[in-house]
N, C-alpha and C positions, 0 to 999 in steps of 0.2 A: 544390483546396487554395489556389491562387492563380492569377494570370494564366497562368503557364507550366507548372504542375504539378498533378497529380491524385493521388488515393489508389489504391493497388493492394494486393490481398491476396496474399501469397506463401505457397506451400507448398514446402519445400526437401527434397532427398533426405537431408540430414545432420541434420535436426531433426524432432522429433515434435510440434511445435506450429506454428501459423500465426502470421504477423506482417504488420502493415501498414507501408507506407512511402509517402512522396510521391515521385513520379518524373515526369520530363518527359512532356508530353502527346503528343509525337510518337512515343513507343514503341508497340509493337503487342502486345496481349495478348488472351487469350480472354475470352469473356463467358458468364456463367451468369445466367439470369433467375429471378426469384421472383414467384410469383403474388400478386395483391392489392395494396392500397394500403399504403404504408409506415406503420408505427405512429407515432403522435404522441408526441414526447418528453415525458417526465414533467415537467410544469411546476409541480408542487407545491413549496412552500418548506420551510423548516426545520420539523421535527416533533420537539419535545423529548420525550425519554423520561425515565423516572425516573432520577435519579442513582444510582450504585452505590457502595457502600463496600467497599473491599478489607479483608476481615477480618484479613489478615495484618499490616497496618501501620496500618489506620485511615484511609488516604487515600481521599478521595471524588472520583469522576470524573463529569463530565457525559457523558450518552449521547444519541444521536440515532437516530430511526427513519427509515430511507430505504427505500422500497418495503416488502419483508417482512423486512428485516434491521434489527437494532439494533446499532449500532457505538459504541464508546467515542469521544467527541469530544475527547479529550485523549490525549497520549502517555503510555504507562505509565511510572511513576516508582517501581517497586518495587525496592528495593536487594537485589542479590545479590552474592556474593563477586567475580564477574568482570564486573559491570556497571560503567559509568563515565559521567561527565558530559562534555558538550562542552568541549573545551579543557582537560580534566582539572580543571575548576573546579566545585566542588560547587554554587555558586549557580546555575549554568546548568541544573541538573536541575529546578529549580522552573519554568523557562521551557520547556524542551525535553523534559523527561522524561529517561530514561536510555537509553544505547546498550547493546545486547546482541550477542554473537556468535550465530551461528545455533544452535549447540549449546546455548547458554544460553537463547535464546528458545524452543527446543523442549523445554527441561527434560530434557536428556540424562541427568542424574543420577537422574531419576525421583523428584524430591522431592515434586511435587504430583500426578503421575499417572504411569502406566506406559505410556501410549499412544504415547510417542516415546522411550522409554528407550534409551540408548546410541546416539542419533542425534548425529552430529557430523562434524567435518572428517576426511576419510580413511576414513570408514566408510559403506558403503551400508546403509540402514536400512529397516525395514518399520514403518509407523505404523498406528495404528488411529484412524479418523476419529470424532469431531473431535479434533484435537490441542490439549489445553488448554495445554500448554507453560507459559510463565511467567505466563500470564494469570490474573486473579482467578477465583474459583469462579463457574461459570455462563457464563464466556466462554471463547473458544478462539482460537488463532492461525489466521487465515484462509488458506484454500487459494487457488490462482490462480483457480479457477472462482468462488469467492465474491467475489473482487475483480471479476471480469468481471460478475457479477450486479449489483454496486454500480454499475459504469460504465454498464451498460445502464439501470439505474433512473434515473440522472441525465441521460440523454439521448444518450450515445454516448461511446465511448472517446476520440474526438478533441476533445471539449469537456470531458471529465471533469476534466482538470487545472484548467481555469478555474473551474468551479463548486465544486470540492472544496477549493481553496486558501483559506487565511485572507485576510482583507481587508487585512492589514498584515504587515510584516516581510520581504517579498520585495524584492530589489534591482531596480533599473532598471525600475520600474513593472510588476513582475511579479506584483503582488497579484491574488488571485482575487476572485470575488463571494461565495464562501461561501454560496451560495444554499440549501444543504441543511443547514448547520450542522455539517459534517464537520470544518471548521477545521484543515486540514492546514497545519502551521507549518513553515517552512524550517529545520529542525534540522540539516540537512546530514548529514555522515558522521562516524563515530567514529574514522576512521583516514585516513591519507594526508597528503600535503603540503598540498593544498587540501582543507580539510574542508567547504567549500561552505556555510558558514553564510549564510543569506539567499538561497541559490541553489537548494536542493533539499530535498525531503522523501523519505525512503527507508524502506520498510516491509518486513519479512521476511514470506515466505509459508511455509506448512507443507509444502513439497514440495521435494525435491532434483532437480537435473538429473543429477548423478552424485556420486561420493563426494567431490568437491572443489568443486562448484558448486551453488548453491541459488537458487531463484526469489525475486525481490523486486520491489516496485513502486516506481517513481520518478516524482515530480512535479517539474517544473523551472520556474525563474523565467522562462525565455524561450520557453515553449511552452504551448499550450492542452491538448495531449494528455497521455496517461499512457504511460510505457514499462513 
């Protein structure tokens, strides 16, 4: 990772997922070996896919194909009763799209589909894959594993932040290369004292940790990796 630290993969007794971290090289850990040569990272550039039109409000979104997946290349801007704009300013929605709670993103009310109905804060829920949620017809809210597939397609989780971030808008020279046209913009957060405009991009996943916590993906201005 740098002169003094390297990457390690952790499995913990209190978590059902693995995680990576940088740690000092003088630590002592186990080794598992894998057969064969390492795969060459995907060096392909942006592959534009056909734009989509959201039949609900007529808004048109760019899309991009990365590996075998087709992603929206812009943040969703579909208005719902509980969605809101950055800084509570309507004009910011045209730049950043809208913010949604997890329940709203999952379409807890079952307005557009029944595959995540009644999913929300304080409730453990059972979903049917894929979870369309608040997405336009033909698209769905990505699962953690679908995000992992994206990271693998662009070369590795620890450079994904760099190549998926937009070329402008990030503070302190934190702009990305946007090599694949994903164009993650630093919309920040929809709540909190520091709303992180210019600092981070945060995306909901269609999976819960428990009835109070939910998975999300975060790209930061001061890191090449993705959390």
